[in-house]
N, C-alpha and C positions, 0 to 999 in steps of 0.2 A: 188785403189782407190784414185782421187783427191782431190786437197784440199784447199780451198779456203782459205786468208788471211784475215783475217775485223780487218780492220782500225781501231782503235781506235779510235776515235768520232764516227766510229758506233757499238760501242759493246755495248753502253748503250740501245742499243734497239736488242742486240743478248744475249740478259742475261750475258754482260760481254765474251764472248766467244773469244777469238782468232783467233781460226779455225773451219772449219766446215769440214767436210771433203762427200764425193757428190758421187754415182758410176755413175755419170748423163757423158752422150755419148758428146754432144754441153758447153759454156758458157751461150744460155739460159735457158736449162734443169738446169743445174748448177742451176743461179739465182733462176729460179722455185723454187725449194729444198730449198733453203736458206731462201726464202721467210713465205714456206708453213710453212715451221719450229719459225722465228719470223719475223712474221706480220707487229710488230710497225717497221723493217728496210725502208720495203718495198717503204713511197714515202720516203727517203729519197735515196733511188736508181732508180724509176723508174717513169716517167714523166706518165702525163696523160690516153697518150696514149699506155701506159704499153713499152714501152721504158727507154731502159738505159738512165738516166740523164746525155746529153751532156757536164754537166762537171765533170762527173765520170768517168773516162779511168780504162779500166781492159787492165789486164799483163798474158799470158800464161807466165813461165818463165819472161823471159825480153822482149819477142815480146807483144806491143800493136796489140790488137783485132782490131783494125778497120786498121792493115794493114795486118793484115788475112782475117779471113771469117768471121768479127761481129760478132754478137749473134748467128751466127751458126759455129764457132771458133770449132775443139773437139778438147776435153781432151781426154786422155791417163791416163793409172791407175798412172801416178806417178808425171802427172801435176800441179803444182805447179800456182796458180791463185791468183793475189795481185788486188785487190779492192784499189782505189788511188780516192780518192774525191780532189774534191780542196778547197784548206786548205782558205782561203781571213784573211784579215789585212788592218790594215788600215797605210797610213803611212803619212807624214807632208808633203805637196807641198814646192817647194823653198818661192815661195813669202810669204806664212803663214809664213813660218818662220821667216824671215828677218820681217817679219815683226813685229812679239814676238818676236826677237832679239830686234829689233830696240827698241820696248815700253822698255822692258826690264832693255836696257840699258838706257835712257832714264829717267828710273826708277832709279835704281841706282846712275847716274852722279846725279841726284838731291837732293838725300839725303845726 
């Protein structure tokens, strides 16, 4: 039975399940089964055309399915499938940081 690893950010849509076991033969079938079991996860995995969102990477073992057969990548009974969503984060741009630093230094120097 293949096993899908549900990433932490998506677990709130899978009743906190960290894994999902499937008898599916392809990634497409496995994702369909996952969505059937946990419908709230669908908008976070699939786009309006029911295709895997571009920022979601799926690996079978260590292989990205985009380098294999995409959602038609075959699964074996011992396959481990990892769903990896993009992690968004902010950063301070250098010009902004320099401006903030200059203002901070100016305030400290004047006090």
